PyMOL Python script that loads the backbone (N, CA, C, O; Angstrom):
from pymol import cmd

cmd.read_pdbstr("""\
ATOM      1  N   MET A   1      19.112  25.714 -10.450  1.00  0.00           N
ATOM      2  CA  MET A   1      19.041  23.825  -9.530  1.00  0.00           C
ATOM      3  C   MET A   1      17.855  23.957  -8.368  1.00  0.00           C
ATOM      4  O   MET A   1      17.985  24.749  -7.435  1.00  0.00           O
ATOM      5  N   SER A   2      17.072  23.385  -8.467  1.00  0.00           N
ATOM      6  CA  SER A   2      16.307  23.106  -7.152  1.00  0.00           C
ATOM      7  C   SER A   2      16.450  21.982  -6.282  1.00  0.00           C
ATOM      8  O   SER A   2      16.436  20.821  -6.692  1.00  0.00           O
ATOM      9  N   THR A   3      16.627  22.409  -4.735  1.00  0.00           N
ATOM     10  CA  THR A   3      16.817  21.260  -3.720  1.00  0.00           C
ATOM     11  C   THR A   3      15.687  19.689  -3.670  1.00  0.00           C
ATOM     12  O   THR A   3      14.512  19.754  -3.309  1.00  0.00           O
ATOM     13  N   PRO A   4      16.195  18.726  -3.997  1.00  0.00           N
ATOM     14  CA  PRO A   4      15.147  18.227  -4.232  1.00  0.00           C
ATOM     15  C   PRO A   4      14.799  17.696  -2.954  1.00  0.00           C
ATOM     16  O   PRO A   4      15.508  17.277  -2.039  1.00  0.00           O
ATOM     17  N   GLU A   5      13.405  17.813  -3.092  1.00  0.00           N
ATOM     18  CA  GLU A   5      12.433  17.556  -1.405  1.00  0.00           C
ATOM     19  C   GLU A   5      13.028  15.723  -0.958  1.00  0.00           C
ATOM     20  O   GLU A   5      13.524  14.882  -1.708  1.00  0.00           O
ATOM     21  N   ASN A   6      12.733  15.643   0.436  1.00  0.00           N
ATOM     22  CA  ASN A   6      12.641  14.565   0.816  1.00  0.00           C
ATOM     23  C   ASN A   6      11.429  14.575   1.787  1.00  0.00           C
ATOM     24  O   ASN A   6      10.927  15.513   2.406  1.00  0.00           O
ATOM     25  N   TYR A   7      11.072  13.122   1.736  1.00  0.00           N
ATOM     26  CA  TYR A   7       9.792  12.455   2.212  1.00  0.00           C
ATOM     27  C   TYR A   7      10.425  11.112   3.255  1.00  0.00           C
ATOM     28  O   TYR A   7      11.304  10.254   3.178  1.00  0.00           O
ATOM     29  N   GLY A   8       9.211  11.620   4.382  1.00  0.00           N
ATOM     30  CA  GLY A   8       9.414  10.037   5.285  1.00  0.00           C
ATOM     31  C   GLY A   8       9.237   8.636   4.298  1.00  0.00           C
ATOM     32  O   GLY A   8       9.976   7.678   4.526  1.00  0.00           O
ATOM     33  N   SER A   9       8.343   8.577   3.324  1.00  0.00           N
ATOM     34  CA  SER A   9       8.151   7.523   2.633  1.00  0.00           C
ATOM     35  C   SER A   9       7.554   7.917   0.926  1.00  0.00           C
ATOM     36  O   SER A   9       7.359   9.012   0.399  1.00  0.00           O
ATOM     37  N   VAL A  10       7.442   6.984   0.571  1.00  0.00           N
ATOM     38  CA  VAL A  10       6.647   7.480  -0.633  1.00  0.00           C
ATOM     39  C   VAL A  10       5.199   7.705  -0.496  1.00  0.00           C
ATOM     40  O   VAL A  10       4.633   8.304  -1.411  1.00  0.00           O
ATOM     41  N   TRP A  11       4.567   7.332   0.459  1.00  0.00           N
ATOM     42  CA  TRP A  11       2.631   7.597   0.520  1.00  0.00           C
ATOM     43  C   TRP A  11       2.992   9.236   0.793  1.00  0.00           C
ATOM     44  O   TRP A  11       2.345  10.121   0.233  1.00  0.00           O
ATOM     45  N   ASP A  12       4.287   9.567   1.873  1.00  0.00           N
ATOM     46  CA  ASP A  12       3.907  11.092   2.115  1.00  0.00           C
ATOM     47  C   ASP A  12       4.378  12.074   0.957  1.00  0.00           C
ATOM     48  O   ASP A  12       4.039  13.257   0.931  1.00  0.00           O
ATOM     49  N   ALA A  13       5.314  11.383  -0.143  1.00  0.00           N
ATOM     50  CA  ALA A  13       5.551  11.981  -1.087  1.00  0.00           C
ATOM     51  C   ALA A  13       4.440  11.688  -2.343  1.00  0.00           C
ATOM     52  O   ALA A  13       4.595  12.209  -3.447  1.00  0.00           O
ATOM     53  N   ILE A  14       3.583  11.010  -2.107  1.00  0.00           N
ATOM     54  CA  ILE A  14       2.761  11.236  -3.259  1.00  0.00           C
ATOM     55  C   ILE A  14       0.791  11.796  -2.753  1.00  0.00           C
ATOM     56  O   ILE A  14      -0.121  12.072  -3.533  1.00  0.00           O
ATOM     57  N   ALA A  15       0.772  11.781  -1.468  1.00  0.00           N
ATOM     58  CA  ALA A  15      -0.492  12.561  -0.743  1.00  0.00           C
ATOM     59  C   ALA A  15      -0.075  13.935  -0.763  1.00  0.00           C
ATOM     60  O   ALA A  15       1.048  14.438  -0.797  1.00  0.00           O
ATOM     61  N   ASP A  16      -1.125  14.384  -0.735  1.00  0.00           N
ATOM     62  CA  ASP A  16      -1.652  16.106   0.023  1.00  0.00           C
ATOM     63  C   ASP A  16      -1.730  16.039   1.105  1.00  0.00           C
ATOM     64  O   ASP A  16      -1.554  17.099   1.706  1.00  0.00           O
ATOM     65  N   THR A  17      -2.066  14.641   2.030  1.00  0.00           N
ATOM     66  CA  THR A  17      -2.084  15.304   3.523  1.00  0.00           C
ATOM     67  C   THR A  17      -1.453  14.377   4.404  1.00  0.00           C
ATOM     68  O   THR A  17      -0.671  13.667   3.772  1.00  0.00           O
ATOM     69  N   PRO A  18      -1.484  14.162   5.385  1.00  0.00           N
ATOM     70  CA  PRO A  18      -0.376  13.546   6.260  1.00  0.00           C
ATOM     71  C   PRO A  18      -1.742  11.980   6.407  1.00  0.00           C
ATOM     72  O   PRO A  18      -1.373  10.810   6.505  1.00  0.00           O
ATOM     73  N   GLN A  19      -3.146  12.392   6.382  1.00  0.00           N
ATOM     74  CA  GLN A  19      -4.531  11.543   6.661  1.00  0.00           C
ATOM     75  C   GLN A  19      -4.065  10.586   5.153  1.00  0.00           C
ATOM     76  O   GLN A  19      -3.830   9.380   5.078  1.00  0.00           O
ATOM     77  N   GLN A  20      -4.049  11.478   4.222  1.00  0.00           N
ATOM     78  CA  GLN A  20      -4.477  10.651   2.719  1.00  0.00           C
ATOM     79  C   GLN A  20      -2.513   9.576   2.713  1.00  0.00           C
ATOM     80  O   GLN A  20      -2.376   8.684   1.875  1.00  0.00           O
ATOM     81  N   ALA A  21      -1.783   9.770   3.321  1.00  0.00           N
ATOM     82  CA  ALA A  21      -0.709   9.418   3.660  1.00  0.00           C
ATOM     83  C   ALA A  21      -0.866   8.049   3.931  1.00  0.00           C
ATOM     84  O   ALA A  21      -0.507   7.001   3.394  1.00  0.00           O
ATOM     85  N   ALA A  22      -1.769   8.500   5.319  1.00  0.00           N
ATOM     86  CA  ALA A  22      -2.107   7.424   6.431  1.00  0.00           C
ATOM     87  C   ALA A  22      -3.045   5.939   5.918  1.00  0.00           C
ATOM     88  O   ALA A  22      -3.074   4.765   6.289  1.00  0.00           O
ATOM     89  N   ASN A  23      -3.623   6.616   5.056  1.00  0.00           N
ATOM     90  CA  ASN A  23      -4.945   5.854   4.284  1.00  0.00           C
ATOM     91  C   ASN A  23      -4.461   4.748   3.221  1.00  0.00           C
ATOM     92  O   ASN A  23      -4.788   3.612   2.876  1.00  0.00           O
ATOM     93  N   LEU A  24      -3.318   5.897   2.835  1.00  0.00           N
ATOM     94  CA  LEU A  24      -2.704   4.550   1.357  1.00  0.00           C
ATOM     95  C   LEU A  24      -1.529   3.693   2.440  1.00  0.00           C
ATOM     96  O   LEU A  24      -1.179   2.643   1.901  1.00  0.00           O
ATOM     97  N   ARG A  25      -1.107   3.831   3.313  1.00  0.00           N
ATOM     98  CA  ARG A  25      -0.140   3.223   3.656  1.00  0.00           C
ATOM     99  C   ARG A  25      -0.798   2.225   4.350  1.00  0.00           C
ATOM    100  O   ARG A  25      -0.549   1.060   4.039  1.00  0.00           O
ATOM    101  N   SER A  26      -1.681   2.487   5.330  1.00  0.00           N
ATOM    102  CA  SER A  26      -2.898   1.195   5.594  1.00  0.00           C
ATOM    103  C   SER A  26      -3.157   0.741   4.290  1.00  0.00           C
ATOM    104  O   SER A  26      -2.481  -0.246   4.000  1.00  0.00           O
ATOM    105  N   ARG A  27      -3.914   1.137   3.411  1.00  0.00           N
ATOM    106  CA  ARG A  27      -4.373   0.090   2.169  1.00  0.00           C
ATOM    107  C   ARG A  27      -3.411  -0.808   1.531  1.00  0.00           C
ATOM    108  O   ARG A  27      -3.731  -1.825   0.917  1.00  0.00           O
ATOM    109  N   ALA A  28      -1.819  -0.242   1.761  1.00  0.00           N
ATOM    110  CA  ALA A  28      -1.166  -1.096   0.690  1.00  0.00           C
ATOM    111  C   ALA A  28      -0.533  -2.009   1.850  1.00  0.00           C
ATOM    112  O   ALA A  28       0.016  -3.014   1.399  1.00  0.00           O
ATOM    113  N   GLU A  29      -0.489  -1.871   3.320  1.00  0.00           N
ATOM    114  CA  GLU A  29      -0.353  -3.123   4.184  1.00  0.00           C
ATOM    115  C   GLU A  29      -1.059  -4.063   4.378  1.00  0.00           C
ATOM    116  O   GLU A  29      -0.679  -5.100   4.922  1.00  0.00           O
ATOM    117  N   LEU A  30      -2.618  -3.766   3.811  1.00  0.00           N
ATOM    118  CA  LEU A  30      -3.725  -4.448   3.601  1.00  0.00           C
ATOM    119  C   LEU A  30      -3.650  -5.491   2.433  1.00  0.00           C
ATOM    120  O   LEU A  30      -4.155  -6.591   2.658  1.00  0.00           O
ATOM    121  N   MET A  31      -3.160  -5.300   1.389  1.00  0.00           N
ATOM    122  CA  MET A  31      -3.169  -5.475   0.591  1.00  0.00           C
ATOM    123  C   MET A  31      -1.986  -6.144   0.316  1.00  0.00           C
ATOM    124  O   MET A  31      -1.579  -6.323  -0.832  1.00  0.00           O
ATOM    125  N   GLN A  32      -1.430  -6.511   1.290  1.00  0.00           N
ATOM    126  CA  GLN A  32       0.341  -7.157   1.169  1.00  0.00           C
ATOM    127  C   GLN A  32      -0.033  -8.791   2.038  1.00  0.00           C
ATOM    128  O   GLN A  32       0.450  -9.921   1.979  1.00  0.00           O
ATOM    129  N   LYS A  33      -1.091  -8.171   2.775  1.00  0.00           N
ATOM    130  CA  LYS A  33      -1.167  -9.428   3.874  1.00  0.00           C
ATOM    131  C   LYS A  33      -2.391 -10.337   3.040  1.00  0.00           C
ATOM    132  O   LYS A  33      -2.621 -11.532   3.229  1.00  0.00           O
ATOM    133  N   ILE A  34      -3.113  -9.418   2.058  1.00  0.00           N
ATOM    134  CA  ILE A  34      -4.519  -9.863   1.326  1.00  0.00           C
ATOM    135  C   ILE A  34      -3.453 -11.584   0.776  1.00  0.00           C
ATOM    136  O   ILE A  34      -3.499 -12.801   0.955  1.00  0.00           O
ATOM    137  N   ALA A  35      -2.332 -10.189  -0.189  1.00  0.00           N
ATOM    138  CA  ALA A  35      -1.832 -11.289  -1.025  1.00  0.00           C
ATOM    139  C   ALA A  35      -1.010 -12.333  -0.716  1.00  0.00           C
ATOM    140  O   ALA A  35      -1.054 -13.321  -1.448  1.00  0.00           O
ATOM    141  N   ALA A  36       0.080 -12.308   0.660  1.00  0.00           N
ATOM    142  CA  ALA A  36       0.512 -13.426   1.344  1.00  0.00           C
ATOM    143  C   ALA A  36      -0.286 -14.364   1.754  1.00  0.00           C
ATOM    144  O   ALA A  36       0.219 -15.455   2.019  1.00  0.00           O
ATOM    145  N   ARG A  37      -1.865 -14.154   1.922  1.00  0.00           N
ATOM    146  CA  ARG A  37      -2.593 -14.930   2.540  1.00  0.00           C
ATOM    147  C   ARG A  37      -2.814 -16.104   0.828  1.00  0.00           C
ATOM    148  O   ARG A  37      -2.781 -17.293   0.509  1.00  0.00           O
ATOM    149  N   VAL A  38      -2.980 -15.063   0.355  1.00  0.00           N
ATOM    150  CA  VAL A  38      -3.850 -15.616  -1.446  1.00  0.00           C
ATOM    151  C   VAL A  38      -2.665 -16.891  -1.522  1.00  0.00           C
ATOM    152  O   VAL A  38      -3.053 -18.049  -1.677  1.00  0.00           O
ATOM    153  N   LYS A  39      -1.256 -16.582  -1.404  1.00  0.00           N
ATOM    154  CA  LYS A  39      -0.221 -17.066  -1.689  1.00  0.00           C
ATOM    155  C   LYS A  39       0.197 -18.330  -0.686  1.00  0.00           C
ATOM    156  O   LYS A  39       0.942 -19.252  -1.017  1.00  0.00           O
ATOM    157  N   GLN A  40      -0.359 -18.193   0.439  1.00  0.00           N
ATOM    158  CA  GLN A  40      -0.146 -19.222   1.412  1.00  0.00           C
ATOM    159  C   GLN A  40      -0.812 -20.525   1.065  1.00  0.00           C
ATOM    160  O   GLN A  40      -0.362 -21.671   1.056  1.00  0.00           O
ATOM    161  N   HIS A  41      -2.423 -19.880   0.682  1.00  0.00           N
ATOM    162  CA  HIS A  41      -3.534 -21.146   0.301  1.00  0.00           C
ATOM    163  C   HIS A  41      -3.128 -21.659  -0.876  1.00  0.00           C
ATOM    164  O   HIS A  41      -3.456 -22.824  -1.097  1.00  0.00           O
ATOM    165  N   GLY A  42      -2.321 -20.923  -1.913  1.00  0.00           N
ATOM    166  CA  GLY A  42      -2.287 -21.414  -2.908  1.00  0.00           C
ATOM    167  C   GLY A  42      -2.942 -20.946  -3.968  1.00  0.00           C
ATOM    168  O   GLY A  42      -3.085 -19.724  -4.022  1.00  0.00           O
ATOM    169  N   TYR A  43      -3.615 -21.962  -5.290  1.00  0.00           N
ATOM    170  CA  TYR A  43      -4.209 -20.888  -6.361  1.00  0.00           C
ATOM    171  C   TYR A  43      -5.647 -21.038  -5.990  1.00  0.00           C
ATOM    172  O   TYR A  43      -6.206 -22.133  -6.037  1.00  0.00           O
ATOM    173  N   TRP A  44      -6.258 -19.922  -5.614  1.00  0.00           N
ATOM    174  CA  TRP A  44      -7.635 -19.770  -5.252  1.00  0.00           C
ATOM    175  C   TRP A  44      -8.070 -18.729  -6.653  1.00  0.00           C
ATOM    176  O   TRP A  44      -7.408 -17.878  -7.247  1.00  0.00           O
ATOM    177  N   THR A  45      -9.851 -19.364  -6.908  1.00  0.00           N
ATOM    178  CA  THR A  45      -9.852 -18.581  -8.102  1.00  0.00           C
ATOM    179  C   THR A  45     -10.052 -17.349  -7.265  1.00  0.00           C
ATOM    180  O   THR A  45      -9.798 -17.267  -6.063  1.00  0.00           O
ATOM    181  N   GLN A  46     -10.766 -15.947  -8.402  1.00  0.00           N
ATOM    182  CA  GLN A  46     -10.733 -14.731  -7.675  1.00  0.00           C
ATOM    183  C   GLN A  46     -11.637 -14.330  -6.671  1.00  0.00           C
ATOM    184  O   GLN A  46     -11.478 -13.455  -5.820  1.00  0.00           O
ATOM    185  N   SER A  47     -13.125 -15.469  -6.968  1.00  0.00           N
ATOM    186  CA  SER A  47     -14.585 -15.442  -5.955  1.00  0.00           C
ATOM    187  C   SER A  47     -13.617 -16.290  -5.067  1.00  0.00           C
ATOM    188  O   SER A  47     -13.170 -15.567  -4.176  1.00  0.00           O
ATOM    189  N   GLU A  48     -13.351 -16.997  -5.026  1.00  0.00           N
ATOM    190  CA  GLU A  48     -12.432 -17.602  -3.761  1.00  0.00           C
ATOM    191  C   GLU A  48     -11.494 -17.031  -2.665  1.00  0.00           C
ATOM    192  O   GLU A  48     -11.457 -17.303  -1.465  1.00  0.00           O
ATOM    193  N   ALA A  49     -10.881 -16.322  -3.263  1.00  0.00           N
ATOM    194  CA  ALA A  49      -9.930 -14.884  -2.684  1.00  0.00           C
ATOM    195  C   ALA A  49     -10.915 -14.329  -1.858  1.00  0.00           C
ATOM    196  O   ALA A  49     -10.962 -14.328  -0.628  1.00  0.00           O
ATOM    197  N   ALA A  50     -11.934 -13.714  -2.921  1.00  0.00           N
ATOM    198  CA  ALA A  50     -12.667 -12.810  -2.331  1.00  0.00           C
ATOM    199  C   ALA A  50     -13.635 -12.878  -0.793  1.00  0.00           C
ATOM    200  O   ALA A  50     -14.263 -11.889  -0.414  1.00  0.00           O
TER     201      ALA A  50
END
""", "prot")
cmd.dss("prot")
cmd.show_as("cartoon", "prot")
cmd.util.cbc("prot")
cmd.orient("prot")
């Protein structure tokens, strides 16, 4: 039976390098901010959201 690995975040677990993890984390944060903005505005078409 192997010992499970511990990671600081899900991004650290799925990325090959710390730089990739940081990139994934930044992209996820950006997507959350965009989603919050679209939700705040109401119903935008995909073109309007872009």
